[in-house]
C-alpha positions, 0 to 999 in steps of 0.5 A, a space after each residue: 446466541 453466544 458470542 462464540 457462535 456469533 463470531 463463527 457465523 459472521 466470520 465463517 460466513 464471510 470466509 465461505 463467500 470469499 472463497 466461493 468467488 463473491 466480490 469482497 464488498 458483496 460478501 461482507 454486505 450479505 453477512 452484514 444484512 443477516 447479522 443485522 437482522 439477527 442482532 439488531 432485530 427485524 426490519 428496523 435493523 436494515 434501516 439502521 444498517 443503511 444509516 450506519 453506511 451513510 455515516 461511514 462513507 461520509 467520513 471526512 477522514 476518507 477524503 485523502 484517498 481519491 485525492 492521493 489516487 488522482 495525483 498518481 493517475 494524473 502523473 501517469 497519464 500525462 507522461 511526466 512520470 516517464 520523464 522523471 524516470 529518464 531524469 533519474 536514469 541520467 544521474 545513476 552511474 555505472 553500477 552492477 544491475 544498473 537498470 534494476 537499480 534505476 527501477 528501484 530508485 525511480 519506483 521509490 520516487 514515484 511512490 512518493 508522488 503516487 497513491 496507487 500501488 498497482 499504477 506504480 507496478 504497471 507503469 514500471 513494468 510496461 516501461 522498464 521490463 521490456 528494456 531490461 529483457 532486451 538488454 539480456 537481464 534475467 527475468 528474475 532480476 527484471 521483474 522482482 525489483 519492479 514488483 517489490 518497489 510497487 509494494 513500498 508504495 503503501 508505506 511512503 506517503 501519499 498512500 491511499 491504503 495507509 489512509 484507509 487503514 488509519 481510518 478503519 483502525 482509528 490510528 492517527 493518519 498523520 503519524 501513520 503516513 509519516 511512520 512509513 517513510 523510514 521503513 520504506 526508504 530502508 527497504 528501497 536501500 535493501 533492495 538496491 543492495 540485494 541487486 548489486 550483490 546478486 549481480 556481483 555473484 552472478 554477472 550473467 543475471 545483468 550483462 554489462 551494457 554501454 552507458 551513455 555518459 552525460 556531463 554538465 547540464 545535460 546530465 542534471 537537466 532531467 533532475 532539475 526540470 522534472 524530478 526536483 519539482 515533482 519531489 516537492 509535492 512529497 516534501 510539501 505533503 509531509 511538511 504541512 502534516 508534520 508542521 501541524 499546518 494542515 490535516 491529512 485531508 488538507 495536505 492531500 488537497 494541497 498535493 493534488 492542487 500542486 500536481 495539477 499546477 505542475 502538469 499545467 505548467 509543463 503543458 502536459 495536461 490534455 483533455 484525454 489525459 484528464 478524462 483517463 485520470 478521472 476515470 481511473 480515480 473514480 473506479 478505484 476510489 468508488 471500489 474502496 469507499 464501497 468496501 469501507 461501508 461494508 467494513 464499518 457495518 461489519 465491525 458494528 455487527 460484530 461488536 453488537 453481537 458480543 463477539 468483539 468483547 468476547 475475543 478481547 476477554 479471552 486474550 486478556 485471560 490468557 495472560 500473554 505479553 503484548 509482544 506475543 499477542 502482536 506476533 500472533 496477530 502478524 502471523 495471522 496476517 501473513 497467513 491471510 496474505 496467501 489467500 485474500 487481498 489486502 482490503 479483505 485482510 483489513 475487514 476480517 481482522 481489524 474489528 478484533 485486532 484494534 480493541 485488543 491492541 488498545 486494551 493492551 496499550 500497544 503503540 498503534 502507529 508501530 502496529 499500523 506500520 507493521 500491518 502495512 508491511 504485512 499487506 505489502 508482503 501479501 501483494 508479493 506472495 503467491 498464489 494470490 498476490 495482486 502485484 504478481 498478476 499485475 506484472 504478469 499482465 504487463 510482461 511479455 507473453 513468454 514470461 510464465 507465472 512461475 517465473 513471476 512467483 520466483 522473481 518475487 521471493 527474494 524481495 519477500 524475504 527482505 521485506 519479512 526481515 524488515 518486519 522483524 527489525 521493526 518488531 524488535 526495534 519499534 523506534 524504526 517506525 515511531 521515531 520520525 512521527 514522534 519527532 515531527 508530529 509529537 507523541 
């Protein structure tokens, strides 16, 4: 069988199963079994598939995923995240669209201490959206910032998806985690700017409301007592990674231990909260690790069939510049984001993308950060963006899916603009990791 036929069989079969509604992991496992039988040879292929699966999921580099997720789950279920949001609320002065601005600032803060994108969106949506709607905010201005800041969660460490991408793509996880900091902060600042400008142009989007003015210690109490200690978790993780003191796995363990210490110190950890946090962590981590097995074996089957090398040679023979090739890859990711989830995007593209990226000697951290932004855009783009449906799930019943879609679009445009900026000026993504971790 030619490599072209093998590529069509494996990719085509997976795509058909996905569109038929079969879960992601099952779709890839089914194709893996067929591919292994054909290319590895007979019954021995299944034994090889099982051995490869065990090796894939036992990788030490995947350990940060459940630890990062546990951090966010603990803060969410103990209520400390809500208290931190209240602390941020007291600090922000009277600005146009104040509640939406608070959502962005609080979401950015929670992104820096949580590894779960969906948890960030669900928490802010359930807490702040009803408040904004009750104050007369337009649904577009209420939902959009909350969904957009949830997508930033995968850029700002700790990020479970960044760890997963780095592990599957062979990108330095330390550099990838730090590389998302500057783009994430710039995106958050852009979102705030958009909110302020929108309300100045259309004041009816966010009616002016009376703000309780706190002074002295009452104003700073929430920041000092809750925000500052929790922020130290993020600072500690970045510091130990960039200083070479700890690996990403060790940094995740330190961050998780610090989180548990803080919630115990605040006497916020109950048995019910701990059980709920552990159940959420097991459910999400189990799903991700199960998919890792499917992804790794799929890459191996593709490589053994000759499809991977065949695609690399076609790209080389085309004589395209690395920038053009990367632009085409990003375009494909944006297109896929309309139809499939982020993990499926990684499974379908990384087996082909990374050999090409390495053959063209493209900076993998630069490409990895842009890949994360493409996945963030996929979370926000209709018709299948995961954060769109998360928001619909926590929004009041009178909110329609069309309103959810419309509220996300301005932030999709802003995120796409950030993608273009990083594409044209790679230093936005690579400067900080090169400075802190080294080249």
